[in-house]
C-alpha positions as CSV (number, residue, x, y, z in Angstrom):
1,M,14.3,-56.8,-14.9
2,K,14.1,-57.3,-11.2
3,R,15.9,-60.3,-9.8
4,L,13.4,-63.0,-8.5
5,L,14.2,-64.9,-5.3
6,E,12.5,-67.6,-3.2
7,F,9.4,-66.3,-1.4
8,D,8.8,-63.4,-3.8
9,T,5.3,-62.9,-5.0
10,V,5.1,-63.0,-8.8
11,R,2.4,-62.6,-11.5
12,I,2.3,-64.8,-14.6
13,I,2.6,-62.6,-17.7
14,A,3.2,-65.3,-20.3
15,L,2.9,-69.1,-20.8
16,H,5.4,-70.7,-23.2
17,G,3.5,-73.9,-23.9
18,S,0.3,-75.2,-22.5
19,P,-0.8,-74.6,-18.9
20,E,-0.5,-78.4,-18.4
21,S,3.1,-78.4,-19.5
22,H,3.9,-76.0,-16.6
23,V,2.3,-78.1,-13.8
24,W,5.0,-79.4,-11.5
25,M,2.9,-81.6,-9.3
26,S,0.1,-83.8,-10.5
27,H,-2.0,-83.5,-7.3
28,V,-3.4,-80.0,-7.8
29,E,-6.8,-78.5,-8.3
30,G,-6.3,-76.2,-11.3
31,L,-4.0,-74.9,-14.0
32,P,-1.9,-71.7,-14.1
33,K,-3.1,-68.8,-16.3
34,I,-1.9,-65.4,-17.3
35,G,-2.7,-62.9,-14.5
36,D,-2.5,-65.5,-11.7
37,E,-0.2,-64.6,-8.7
38,G,1.9,-67.0,-6.8
39,T,4.9,-67.4,-4.4
40,I,8.3,-68.7,-5.6
41,L,9.0,-71.8,-3.6
42,H,12.2,-72.9,-5.2
43,L,14.7,-72.1,-8.0
44,S,15.7,-75.1,-10.1
45,P,19.3,-75.8,-11.2
46,P,21.4,-73.9,-11.8
47,D,19.6,-72.1,-8.9
48,D,21.0,-68.8,-9.9
49,P,18.4,-66.0,-10.5
50,D,20.9,-64.3,-12.8
51,D,21.2,-67.4,-15.1
52,P,18.5,-67.3,-17.8
53,S,18.2,-71.2,-17.7
54,T,17.0,-71.1,-14.1
55,L,13.4,-72.2,-13.6
56,Y,11.1,-71.0,-10.9
57,I,8.8,-73.3,-9.0
58,V,5.7,-71.2,-8.0
59,E,2.7,-72.0,-5.8
60,S,-0.6,-70.3,-6.5
61,N,-1.6,-67.6,-4.0
62,E,-5.3,-68.3,-4.6
63,E,-6.8,-69.7,-1.4
64,P,-7.6,-73.4,-1.9
65,H,-11.0,-74.7,-0.8
66,E,-10.9,-76.0,2.7
67,G,-9.3,-79.4,2.8
68,T,-8.0,-79.3,-0.8
69,R,-4.6,-79.1,-2.3
70,P,-3.1,-75.9,-3.7
71,L,-4.7,-74.6,-6.8
72,W,-1.5,-75.2,-8.7
73,I,2.3,-75.6,-8.3
74,A,4.0,-75.0,-11.6
75,E,7.4,-74.3,-13.2
76,F,8.2,-71.1,-15.2
77,S,11.0,-69.4,-16.9
78,R,12.0,-65.9,-15.8
79,D,10.4,-64.2,-18.8
80,E,7.0,-65.7,-17.9
81,L,7.0,-64.0,-14.5
82,E,6.7,-60.4,-13.2
83,F,7.8,-59.3,-9.8
84,V,5.0,-58.2,-7.5
85,S,6.4,-58.1,-4.0
86,R,9.1,-59.4,-1.6
87,P,8.4,-60.3,2.0
88,G,9.1,-57.3,4.3
89,Q,8.7,-54.8,1.4
90,E,5.8,-52.7,0.2
91,V,3.6,-54.3,-2.3
92,N,4.2,-53.1,-5.9
93,R,0.7,-53.1,-7.6
């Protein structure tokens, strides 16, 4: 399993719990779903991508409508995410 770091692009491959339980900010336009892609903004304590208890704060990569908030910003465990790409590297699709 590839190590996930801040600013990596990831795809949601599972949701443990409801989409609502993942939402990290209440001021968003939608909910995360399997297949959505986003960018890791932050790692939550213990902030170690090798620690299975680290959580990942991810922002939707879907373009918001002009003048609106991001579609979603949500928190995921490592096993809910799949690596897609890293800035400066070729896209893995």
